[in-house]
C-alpha positions in Angstrom: -49.4 -300.3 -167.4 -51.6 -297.3 -166.6 -55.2 -296.8 -167.4 -55.5 -293.6 -169.6 -56.0 -290.4 -167.7 -57.9 -288.9 -170.7 -60.9 -291.0 -169.8 -61.7 -289.2 -166.6 -60.9 -285.5 -166.7 -64.5 -284.5 -166.5 -65.1 -286.9 -163.6 -62.1 -285.6 -161.7 -63.3 -282.0 -161.9 -66.7 -283.0 -160.8 -65.3 -285.0 -157.9 -63.2 -282.1 -156.6 -66.2 -279.8 -156.7 -68.4 -282.3 -154.9 -65.9 -283.2 -152.2 -64.7 -279.7 -151.4 -68.2 -278.1 -151.4 -70.1 -281.1 -150.1 -73.2 -280.0 -152.1 -74.6 -283.5 -152.2 -78.2 -284.4 -152.3 -79.1 -287.1 -149.8 -82.1 -289.3 -149.4 -81.9 -291.0 -146.0 -83.9 -289.5 -143.1 -80.9 -289.1 -140.9 -78.6 -287.5 -143.5 -80.0 -284.0 -142.8 -77.8 -283.9 -139.8 -74.7 -284.9 -141.7 -71.9 -282.5 -141.6 -70.6 -280.5 -144.7 -66.9 -280.9 -144.0 -64.9 -283.7 -145.7 -63.0 -284.9 -142.6 -60.8 -287.3 -144.8 -59.2 -284.4 -146.6 -55.4 -284.5 -146.0 -55.6 -287.3 -143.5 -53.1 -290.2 -143.5 -54.1 -292.8 -146.1 -52.8 -296.3 -146.8 -53.6 -299.0 -149.3 -53.1 -302.7 -150.0 -51.0 -301.8 -153.1 -50.3 -299.0 -155.6 -50.0 -299.3 -159.3 -46.8 -297.2 -159.3 -45.2 -294.3 -157.4 -47.4 -291.8 -159.1 -50.7 -293.2 -157.7 -50.2 -293.3 -153.9 -53.0 -293.8 -151.4 -52.6 -290.1 -150.3 -53.8 -289.0 -153.7 -57.3 -290.2 -152.9 -57.7 -287.7 -150.0 -55.7 -284.7 -151.3 -58.6 -282.7 -152.8 -56.7 -282.5 -156.1 -58.7 -283.4 -159.3 -55.6 -284.4 -161.2 -54.3 -287.1 -158.8 -55.6 -290.5 -158.0 -54.9 -293.7 -156.1 -54.7 -296.9 -158.2 -53.9 -300.4 -157.2 -52.3 -303.4 -158.7 -54.4 -305.4 -161.2 -55.8 -308.1 -158.9 -58.5 -308.7 -156.3 -59.0 -307.9 -153.5 -57.6 -304.4 -152.9 -58.3 -301.6 -150.4 -57.6 -298.0 -149.6 -58.2 -296.6 -146.1 -58.0 -293.3 -144.3 -57.2 -292.5 -140.7 -59.6 -289.8 -139.4 -57.4 -289.3 -136.3 -60.2 -290.1 -133.8 -63.4 -292.2 -133.7 -66.3 -290.4 -135.4 -69.8 -291.1 -136.5 -69.7 -291.5 -140.2 -72.8 -290.6 -142.1 -71.7 -290.2 -145.7 -68.9 -291.5 -147.9 -68.2 -290.0 -151.3 -66.4 -291.9 -154.0 -65.2 -290.5 -157.3 -64.0 -293.5 -159.4 -61.7 -293.4 -162.4 -63.1 -295.7 -165.1 -61.1 -298.5 -163.6 -63.6 -298.9 -160.7 -64.9 -301.5 -158.4 -67.9 -303.5 -159.5 -68.2 -305.2 -156.0 -66.9 -303.4 -153.0 -67.6 -302.6 -149.3 -67.2 -299.4 -147.3 -66.1 -300.4 -143.8 -65.3 -298.7 -140.5 -63.1 -299.7 -137.6 -61.7 -298.4 -134.4 -58.3 -300.1 -134.8 -57.8 -301.1 -138.4 -56.8 -304.6 -137.3 -58.0 -307.9 -138.9 -61.4 -308.8 -137.8 -62.3 -305.4 -136.5 -63.9 -304.0 -139.7 -67.7 -303.5 -140.0 -69.5 -303.0 -143.3 -71.6 -299.8 -143.6 -72.2 -300.3 -147.3 -71.9 -303.2 -149.8 -72.6 -303.7 -153.5 -71.9 -306.1 -156.2 -73.3 -304.0 -159.1 -71.5 -300.7 -158.9 -71.4 -298.7 -162.2 -68.6 -296.5 -160.9 -68.6 -292.8 -161.6 -69.4 -290.5 -158.6 -71.2 -292.1 -155.7 -72.6 -290.4 -152.6 -73.4 -293.1 -150.1 -75.5 -292.5 -147.0 -74.1 -294.7 -144.3 -74.2 -295.1 -140.5 -71.3 -296.3 -138.5 -68.6 -295.3 -136.0 -64.9 -295.6 -136.4 -61.5 -294.0 -136.6 -60.7 -295.7 -139.9 -62.7 -295.8 -143.1 -61.8 -298.3 -145.8 -63.0 -299.1 -149.3 -62.5 -302.8 -149.9 -62.8 -303.9 -153.5 -63.5 -307.5 -154.1 -64.3 -307.5 -157.9 -62.9 -305.1 -160.5 -65.1 -303.8 -163.3 -62.1 -303.8 -165.8 -58.9 -305.5 -166.4 -57.1 -302.6 -164.6 -56.9 -302.2 -160.9 -59.0 -300.1 -158.6 -58.7 -296.3 -159.1 -60.2 -293.5 -157.1 -59.8 -289.8 -157.8 -61.2 -288.9 -154.4 -62.5 -290.5 -151.2 -64.5 -288.2 -149.0 -65.9 -288.9 -145.6 -68.5 -286.9 -143.8 -69.6 -287.1 -140.1 -72.5 -286.2 -138.0 -72.4 -282.9 -136.1 -73.6 -283.3 -132.5 -73.1 -281.2 -129.4 -70.6 -282.3 -126.8 -72.3 -284.2 -124.0 -72.3 -282.4 -120.7 -69.4 -283.3 -118.3 -70.4 -282.5 -114.7 -67.6 -281.0 -112.6 -66.5 -282.9 -109.5 -66.5 -281.3 -106.1 -63.3 -282.7 -104.4 -64.7 -282.0 -100.9 -68.1 -283.4 -101.4 -68.1 -285.8 -104.3 -71.1 -287.8 -105.3 -69.9 -291.4 -105.5 -73.4 -292.8 -105.9 -75.5 -295.2 -103.7 -73.0 -298.1 -103.6 -70.1 -296.3 -101.9 -70.2 -296.0 -98.1 -67.8 -293.6 -96.4 -67.3 -293.9 -92.6 -65.4 -291.7 -90.2 -64.4 -292.1 -86.6 -67.5 -290.2 -85.6 -69.8 -292.7 -87.4 -72.0 -295.0 -85.3 -70.0 -298.2 -84.9 -73.3 -300.2 -84.6 -74.7 -298.7 -87.8 -71.4 -299.3 -89.6 -71.3 -303.0 -88.5 -74.9 -303.5 -89.5 -74.0 -302.2 -93.0 -71.0 -304.6 -93.2 -73.2 -307.5 -92.2 -75.9 -306.6 -94.6 -73.5 -306.4 -97.6 -71.8 -309.6 -96.5 -75.2 -311.5 -96.4 -76.3 -310.2 -99.7 -73.0 -310.9 -101.5 -72.0 -314.2 -99.8 -73.0 -316.3 -102.9 -73.8 -313.5 -105.3 -71.2 -314.6 -107.8 -72.7 -313.2 -111.0 -75.2 -310.6 -109.7 -75.1 -306.9 -110.7 -74.5 -305.5 -107.2 -71.1 -303.8 -106.4 -70.0 -302.1 -103.2 -67.1 -300.0 -101.9 -66.6 -299.3 -98.2 -64.2 -296.5 -97.4 -62.7 -295.5 -94.0 -61.6 -292.0 -93.3 -58.4 -291.8 -91.2 -59.0 -293.0 -87.7 -59.6 -296.1 -85.5 -62.5 -298.4 -85.8 -63.9 -301.6 -84.3 -65.2 -303.8 -87.0 -65.5 -307.3 -88.3 -65.7 -307.3 -92.1 -66.4 -310.6 -93.8 -65.5 -309.7 -97.4 -67.7 -311.1 -100.1 -68.2 -310.9 -103.9 -67.7 -307.6 -105.6 -66.8 -305.7 -102.4 -63.9 -303.5 -101.8 -62.8 -302.2 -98.4 -60.2 -299.4 -98.4 -58.7 -296.8 -96.2 -58.7 -293.1 -97.1 -55.4 -292.3 -95.4 -52.3 -291.4 -97.3 -50.5 -294.2 -95.4 -51.9 -297.6 -94.4 -51.5 -297.0 -90.7 -53.7 -293.8 -91.0 -56.7 -296.2 -90.7 -56.7 -298.9 -88.1 -59.4 -301.5 -87.7 -59.5 -303.4 -84.5 -61.0 -306.7 -85.5 -61.0 -308.4 -88.9 -61.0 -307.8 -92.7 -61.3 -311.4 -93.6 -62.5 -313.8 -96.3 -64.1 -317.0 -95.2 -64.6 -320.3 -97.1 -68.0 -321.1 -95.8 -70.5 -321.5 -98.7 -69.2 -323.7 -101.5 -69.4 -327.4 -101.2 -66.2 -329.4 -101.5 -66.3 -332.9 -102.8 -69.4 -335.1 -102.2 -70.1 -334.1 -98.6 -72.9 -331.4 -98.6 -71.8 -330.4 -95.1 -68.2 -329.6 -96.2 -68.4 -325.9 -97.2 -64.7 -325.1 -96.9 -64.0 -324.8 -100.6 -62.4 -321.4 -101.4 -61.8 -322.0 -105.1 -64.6 -319.7 -106.1 -63.9 -316.8 -103.7 -63.3 -314.3 -106.5 -63.6 -310.6 -107.2 -62.9 -308.7 -103.9 -60.2 -306.7 -102.3 -58.8 -304.9 -99.2 -56.3 -302.1 -99.5 -54.6 -299.2 -97.8 -55.4 -299.8 -94.1 -54.1 -301.6 -91.1 -55.8 -304.4 -89.0 -55.1 -305.2 -85.4 -56.3 -308.7 -84.6 -57.9 -309.6 -81.3 -55.6 -311.6 -79.0 -55.0 -315.2 -80.0 -56.9 -314.9 -83.3 -55.7 -315.2 -86.9 -56.8 -313.4 -90.1 -58.5 -315.8 -92.5 -57.9 -314.8 -96.2 -59.3 -317.9 -98.0 -59.3 -316.7 -101.5 -58.8 -317.6 -105.2 -58.4 -315.5 -108.3 -59.1 -311.8 -108.6 -58.6 -311.0 -105.0 -56.0 -308.5 -103.8 -54.6 -307.9 -100.4 -52.8 -304.6 -101.3 -51.0 -302.0 -99.3 -52.1 -303.5 -96.0 -50.5 -303.7 -92.5 -51.7 -306.8 -90.6 -50.8 -306.9 -86.9 -51.1 -310.7 -86.6 -51.0 -314.0 -88.5 -52.7 -314.8 -91.8 -54.1 -318.1 -93.0 -54.7 -318.3 -96.7 -57.3 -321.2 -96.6 -60.1 -322.3 -94.4 -57.7 -323.8 -91.8 -58.8 -327.4 -92.3 -59.1 -329.4 -95.5 -60.6 -326.8 -97.8 -59.1 -326.1 -101.2 -57.9 -322.7 -102.3 -56.5 -321.3 -105.6 -55.3 -317.8 -105.6 -54.2 -315.0 -105.0 -52.1 -311.9 -104.2 -50.4 -310.1 -101.4 -48.7 -306.9 -102.6 -47.1 -303.8 -101.0 -48.1 -305.1 -97.6 -46.5 -305.7 -94.2 -47.7 -308.7 -92.2 -46.3 -308.9 -88.6 -47.2 -312.6 -88.0 -46.5 -315.7 -90.0 -48.3 -316.3 -93.3 -49.4 -319.9 -93.6 -50.5 -320.8 -97.1 -52.2 -324.2 -96.3 -53.9 -325.6 -99.3 -53.2 -322.6 -101.6 -52.2 -324.1 -105.0 -50.3 -321.1 -106.1 -49.8 -317.6 -104.7 -47.9 -314.4 -105.5 -46.4 -312.1 -102.8 -44.7 -309.1 -104.3 -42.8 -306.2 -102.7 -44.0 -306.9 -99.2 -42.5 -307.4 -95.7 -43.2 -310.7 -94.1 -41.9 -309.9 -90.6 -42.4 -313.5 -89.3 -41.9 -315.3 -92.5 -44.0 -317.8 -94.6 -44.9 -321.4 -94.1 -46.3 -323.8 -96.7 -46.5 -324.6 -100.4 -48.4 -326.7 -102.8 -47.5 -326.3 -106.5 -45.9 -322.8 -106.6 -45.6 -320.0 -104.1 -43.8 -317.0 -105.9 -42.1 -314.2 -104.1 -40.7 -311.1 -105.9 -39.0 -308.3 -104.0 -40.3 -309.5 -100.7 -38.5 -309.2 -97.3 -38.9 -312.3 -95.2 -39.6 -314.6 -98.1 -38.5 -318.2 -97.8 -35.4 -319.4 -99.6 -35.6 -320.3 -103.2 -36.3 -324.0 -103.5 -38.3 -326.1 -106.0 -40.1 -328.4 -105.6 -41.1 -329.6 -102.1 -41.3 -326.9 -100.9 -42.2 -325.1 -104.1 -40.9 -321.6 -103.4 -39.9 -319.4 -106.3 -38.0 -316.5 -104.7 -36.7 -313.6 -106.8 -34.8 -311.0 -104.6 -36.0 -307.9 -106.4 -38.7 -306.8 -108.7 -37.3 -305.4 -111.9 -39.8 -302.5 -112.4 -42.9 -301.8 -110.5 -45.5 -299.0 -110.0 -48.1 -299.5 -107.3 -51.8 -299.0 -107.8 -53.2 -295.5 -107.5 -55.6 -294.9 -104.6 -58.1 -292.5 -103.3 -57.3 -290.6 -100.1 -58.4 -287.6 -98.0 -55.8 -284.9 -97.4 -55.5 -282.8 -94.3 -57.8 -280.1 -95.6 -60.6 -282.6 -96.3 -60.1 -282.7 -100.1 -60.3 -286.1 -101.9 -57.2 -286.7 -104.0 -55.8 -289.7 -105.9 -52.2 -290.7 -105.0 -50.0 -291.9 -107.8 -47.1 -294.0 -106.5 -43.7 -293.5 -108.2 -42.0 -296.0 -110.5 -39.4 -298.2 -108.8 -36.7 -300.3 -110.3 -35.0 -303.3 -108.7 -37.1 -302.8 -105.6 -37.5 -304.8 -102.5 -40.1 -304.3 -99.7 -43.1 -302.0 -99.6 -43.4 -298.7 -101.2 -44.5 -296.9 -98.0 -42.4 -298.0 -95.0 -39.5 -295.8 -95.9 -41.1 -292.8 -97.4 -44.0 -292.8 -99.9 -42.6 -291.5 -103.2 -45.2 -290.3 -105.7 -47.5 -287.5 -106.6 -51.2 -286.7 -106.2 -54.1 -285.3 -108.3 -57.2 -283.6 -106.9 -60.4 -285.4 -107.5 -61.5 -282.1 -109.2 -59.5 -283.4 -112.1 -61.6 -286.6 -112.3 -64.9 -287.2 -114.0 -67.0 -289.4 -111.7 -68.6 -292.1 -113.9 -71.9 -293.6 -112.7 -73.7 -296.6 -114.3 -75.8 -295.3 -117.1 -73.4 -292.6 -118.2 -73.2 -292.6 -122.0 -69.9 -293.6 -123.5 -70.0 -290.3 -125.5 -70.0 -288.3 -122.2 -67.1 -290.4 -120.8 -65.1 -289.8 -124.0 -66.0 -286.1 -123.9 -64.6 -285.9 -120.3 -61.4 -287.6 -121.5 -61.1 -285.2 -124.4 -61.3 -282.3 -121.8 -58.3 -283.8 -120.0 -60.2 -285.4 -117.2 -59.2 -288.7 -115.5 -62.0 -291.2 -114.7 -63.3 -292.6 -111.4 -65.6 -295.5 -112.1 -68.2 -296.0 -109.4 -69.5 -299.4 -108.3 -72.1 -301.0 -110.7 -72.5 -302.3 -114.2 -71.5 -299.8 -116.9 -73.2 -300.7 -120.2 -71.1 -299.3 -123.0 -72.5 -298.7 -126.5 -69.1 -297.4 -127.6 -65.4 -297.8 -126.6 -63.9 -295.7 -123.8 -60.8 -294.2 -125.6 -57.9 -293.1 -123.6 -55.6 -291.0 -125.8 -53.9 -288.6 -123.4 -50.6 -289.5 -121.7 -50.8 -290.0 -117.9 -54.5 -290.6 -117.8 -55.8 -292.4 -114.7 -58.9 -294.7 -114.9 -59.6 -295.9 -111.3 -62.5 -298.1 -110.4 -64.2 -298.5 -107.0 -66.0 -301.6 -105.8 -65.1 -303.8 -108.8 -66.9 -301.4 -111.2 -67.7 -303.4 -114.3 -67.5 -302.4 -118.0 -69.8 -304.3 -120.4 -69.6 -303.5 -124.1 -73.0 -304.0 -125.7 -72.3 -303.4 -129.4 -69.4 -305.8 -130.1 -66.7 -303.2 -129.6 -63.8 -303.0 -127.1 -64.7 -301.8 -123.7 -61.6 -299.6 -123.4 -58.6 -298.8 -125.6 -55.5 -296.7 -125.1 -53.3 -294.9 -127.5 -49.6 -295.7 -127.5 -48.8 -293.0 -125.0 -46.8 -292.7 -121.8 -48.0 -293.3 -118.3 -51.6 -294.5 -118.5 -52.8 -296.1 -115.3 -55.8 -298.5 -115.3 -56.9 -299.9 -112.0 -59.6 -301.6 -110.1 -62.3 -302.7 -112.6 -63.7 -305.7 -114.3 -64.4 -306.0 -118.0 -67.3 -308.4 -118.7 -67.9 -309.4 -122.4 -71.2 -308.7 -124.0 -73.4 -311.1 -125.9 -72.2 -309.6 -129.2 -68.7 -310.7 -130.0 -65.9 -308.2 -129.3 -62.7 -308.7 -131.4 -60.9 -307.5 -128.3 -62.2 -306.3 -124.9 -59.2 -304.3 -123.6 -56.4 -303.0 -125.9 -53.3 -301.2 -124.6 -51.6 -299.2 -127.4 -52.7 -298.9 -131.0 -49.8 -300.5 -132.7 -47.0 -297.9 -132.2 -43.5 -298.9 -131.3 -42.6 -296.1 -128.8 -40.2 -296.4 -125.9 -42.2 -296.0 -122.7 -39.5 -297.3 -120.3 -39.3 -294.0 -118.4 -43.0 -293.8 -117.9 -44.8 -297.0 -118.7 -48.5 -297.8 -118.8 -49.6 -299.9 -115.9 -52.6 -302.1 -115.1 -53.5 -303.0 -111.5 -56.3 -305.4 -110.5 -57.9 -305.2 -113.9 -59.9 -308.4 -114.5 -61.6 -309.7 -117.7 -64.4 -312.2 -118.1 -66.1 -314.0 -120.9 -69.4 -315.7 -119.8 -70.7 -316.5 -116.4 -73.0 -313.5 -116.0 -74.3 -313.9 -119.6 -73.3 -315.7 -122.8 -70.4 -313.3 -123.4 -68.2 -313.5 -126.5 -64.7 -312.1 -127.2 -62.0 -313.2 -129.6 -59.2 -311.8 -127.5 -59.7 -310.5 -124.0 -56.6 -308.4 -123.5 -54.1 -307.3 -126.1 -51.0 -305.4 -125.1 -49.3 -303.5 -127.9 -47.4 -300.8 -125.9 -43.9 -301.6 -125.0 -42.8 -301.5 -121.3 -46.3 -302.1 -120.0 -46.6 -303.3 -116.4 -49.3 -305.8 -115.7 -49.8 -305.8 -111.9 -52.2 -308.6 -111.2 -55.0 -309.7 -113.5 -57.4 -312.6 -113.9 -58.5 -313.2 -117.5 -61.2 -315.8 -117.4 -63.4 -317.6 -119.9 -66.1 -318.9 -117.6 -66.4 -322.6 -116.8 -69.6 -322.1 -114.8 -72.4 -319.7 -114.5 -74.8 -318.5 -117.2 -74.1 -318.8 -120.9 -71.3 -321.3 -120.5 -70.4 -324.0 -123.0 -67.9 -324.7 -125.8 -70.1 -322.7 -128.2 -72.0 -320.3 -125.9 -69.1 -318.2 -124.6 -66.3 -318.4 -127.2 -62.9 -316.9 -126.6 -59.8 -317.6 -128.7 -57.0 -316.1 -126.6 -57.0 -314.6 -123.1 -53.9 -312.4 -123.3 -51.8 -311.4 -126.4 -48.6 -309.4 -125.8 -47.1 -307.7 -128.8 -45.1 -305.0 -127.0 -41.5 -305.4 -126.0 -40.2 -305.4 -122.4 -43.6 -306.0 -120.9 -43.6 -307.2 -117.3 -46.4 -309.2 -115.7 -46.8 -310.0 -112.0 -49.6 -312.3 -111.2 -50.9 -313.4 -114.6 -53.9 -315.7 -114.1 -55.4 -316.8 -117.5 -57.9 -319.6 -117.8 -60.0 -321.7 -120.1 -59.6 -320.1 -123.6 -60.1 -322.2 -126.7 -56.7 -321.8 -128.2 -53.4 -320.5 -126.6 -54.5 -318.9 -123.4 -51.4 -316.6 -123.5 -49.5 -315.6 -126.6 -46.3 -313.6 -126.1 -45.0 -312.0 -129.3 -42.7 -309.3 -127.9 -39.1 -309.5 -126.8 -37.8 -308.9 -123.4 -40.9 -310.0 -121.5 -40.8 -311.1 -117.9 -43.5 -313.0 -116.0 -43.7 -313.6 -112.2 -46.3 -316.3 -111.5 -48.4 -317.6 -114.3 -51.4 -319.8 -113.5 -53.5 -321.4 -116.2 -56.2 -323.9 -116.5 -56.8 -325.2 -120.0 -60.5 -325.2 -121.0 -62.7 -327.8 -119.3 -65.2 -328.1 -122.1 -63.7 -329.3 -125.4 -66.2 -331.9 -126.4 -63.6 -334.3 -127.8 -60.0 -334.5 -129.0 -61.0 -333.4 -132.6 -62.3 -330.1 -131.1 -59.0 -329.6 -129.3 -56.4 -329.8 -132.1 -53.9 -327.3 -133.3 -53.4 -328.7 -136.8 -51.7 -332.1 -136.3 -50.8 -331.2 -132.7 -53.0 -332.3 -129.8 -54.3 -329.2 -128.1 -52.9 -325.7 -127.6 -50.2 -324.9 -125.1 -51.4 -322.8 -122.2 -48.4 -320.5 -122.5 -47.0 -319.8 -126.0 -43.9 -317.7 -126.7 -43.8 -317.0 -130.4 -41.1 -318.5 -132.6 -39.5 -315.2 -133.4 -38.9 -314.2 -129.8 -35.3 -314.1 -128.7 -35.5 -313.0 -125.1 -38.1 -313.9 -122.5 -38.1 -314.9 -118.8 -40.7 -316.6 -116.6 -40.6 -317.5 -112.9 -43.0 -319.8 -111.2 -45.5 -320.9 -113.9 -48.1 -323.6 -114.1 -50.6 -325.1 -116.6 -53.3 -327.4 -115.4 -55.8 -329.7 -117.3 -59.3 -330.8 -116.3 -61.0 -332.3 -119.3 -64.3 -332.9 -117.7 -66.2 -333.2 -121.0 -63.8 -335.9 -122.3 -61.1 -337.2 -119.9 -59.3 -338.9 -122.7 -58.2 -335.6 -124.3 -54.5 -335.0 -124.5 -52.6 -331.7 -124.7 -49.1 -332.3 -126.1 -47.4 -329.4 -124.2 -48.3 -327.2 -121.3 -45.7 -324.6 -122.5 -44.2 -323.9 -125.9 -41.3 -321.6 -126.6 -38.3 -321.2 -128.8 -35.3 -323.2 -127.7 -32.9 -320.2 -127.4 -30.5 -319.2 -124.6 -32.3 -315.9 -124.1 -35.7 -317.7 -123.5 -35.6 -319.1 -120.0 -38.2 -320.6 -117.6 -37.6 -321.1 -113.9 -39.8 -323.5 -111.9 -42.5 -325.0 -114.2 -45.4 -327.3 -113.2 -48.1 -329.1 -115.1 -51.0 -330.7 -113.3 -53.7 -333.2 -114.3 -56.4 -332.1 -111.8 -57.8 -335.2 -110.3 -56.2 -337.2 -113.2 -58.9 -335.9 -115.5 -57.1 -335.2 -118.8 -53.5 -335.4 -119.8 -50.7 -333.0 -120.5 -48.1 -335.1 -122.3 -45.1 -332.8 -121.7 -44.3 -329.8 -119.6 -42.6 -327.8 -122.4 -41.4 -328.5 -125.9 -41.7 -332.3 -125.7 -39.8 -332.5 -122.4 -40.6 -332.8 -118.7 -42.8 -335.9 -118.5 -46.5 -336.6 -118.6 -49.1 -335.4 -116.1 -52.0 -337.8 -116.1 -54.1 -340.0 -113.8 -51.0 -342.0 -112.8 -48.7 -339.0 -112.3 -50.9 -336.0 -111.7 -48.1 -333.4 -111.1 -45.0 -332.8 -113.1 -42.2 -330.4 -112.0 -39.4 -329.0 -114.1 -36.8 -326.9 -112.4 -35.5 -325.0 -115.4 -35.9 -324.8 -119.1 -33.6 -325.0 -121.0 
């Protein structure tokens, strides 16, 4: 049944006049700067329902006085318009048919997903007719949400108009590729530099950052091509990198090392060999020649990358004695001596060349596409060895060309690869730094987005980048490259960075740290499209996310991947278990990673301490090489750690509808320090289908504090105080 059109002919004519001329009297102080163009006109519109085929959502934004949107005769209902880009909305115009909303909200959102809408206007006493509403909000989508109808009919709008502020484009400073300004926290050295001054700088940074786990300081140390004598003890938030096109273009005679020498282990205050908090640092794109009869100490845990390196010598991945370690990553590297893993609980080595092999294992050492990897065997030793990596793209990196120009090299996509990307050629392309906008802490998000709109890539310099709005990457093949663990912190409850569902975006080398106002999502890849990106996927490299630790951060989902074919190349997604603003209620986080896209591949997926499923995989065709998860330490009791009638939430959840999924070398650990009696029914949950396969699973009750009743789907045995480690070779 339709509400009579005859009731509203005059209203419709008035609506069309008002919306097309925007001759609206306003009362708010800020409305004088409001634009006169209806930006909703002709834009895509959708609705919760329509009364019939003659009242579509598009009729509310077509500028035609004789057409309207109307809904089914129930509450609630909504109509929304996609403006095409995020804009500052200052006025919304509504022309109701007599079947209007008595109670409704006007809302804005960047993503139009559940939980992302913000009210900019709300009423419970609307009289309908024509309404010009002065509002203030930012979003790509504008929605009218009706919660109570004024009549027995549905909701009916002749026109929905949206007006936005008119502001000048922020200035985007050009980058000089021969003399770029990287800011005060980047130190560039050449062979002509004073070796003594250089070493003094390394020592000063090391001393400052030794225990500076949650401080704001960030540093990058860059070596121009040449040979150096240096001893770098790499500490928190410090990156050391070569500026050559190839790793051997820079050689350090000495050490690029990470020592476990500050964190107490166990009850002995003199035992400082614990490496389990040696986070957030990296070395890349250079070679190291060790002094005779010495080894390279790389005693690390999560969020540490040894990437595109050539080590002439032996590497030890722990303190060399009884210290614990829980990391990390070696990728695209050549190591001439033996790698000895020692106490490392889990570790990923991908597309590398281990000339003298590997020795050691604890719970899971994973090797993908690595020459010299040990034979596949599980458990004892726990070596998960996959001969080739199905699809890879290495991290982009900064280098100096022969003319003295800074450029960024973009390694090529490889399939079914084995070994490094650079020992037999170095396929890829490069981009001048002139095509990058250099982002310094304090740069407004509006300026960053203006640079992106001009077609620029982004180079994020070391420091804390406070963001009052989302960085929006909408252009294919955009590069966002961080130096020195550059950190993005959203301050207004929005995402730090989002990408459209486009080809070839590369995100690399930065940390996203949740703000104190809850963000529905911190990092979102793709905006819900279903495009095929297999020929040119988006890739993430050493991108880390954190909720709490530096402050009482809050985020519902830390990373959501919607784009198909995305490559996740090493991430640590962490709800903090120590630091500032840390408790079950102080730093809430529901899920660490949610994967909705198909054919997503993840290498080195570390996700910890979230309050429901740490990882939710909804897409088909996914592949994971090394997954490490600790369940949350801090549920106060079993009642707080329930999924309906099931005890707890699996650390790795493959959704029921998934038909194909593979995982190699995966572990879920429990440490219920708030209540050791807590039980989690399953470490892993997945559909029992032939196309869903797990290889080499482990569950661990750390110190016997807490229980995981089953490895996966009710099978595999219990991990508890009596049996702290449970292995399962294959499932099913």
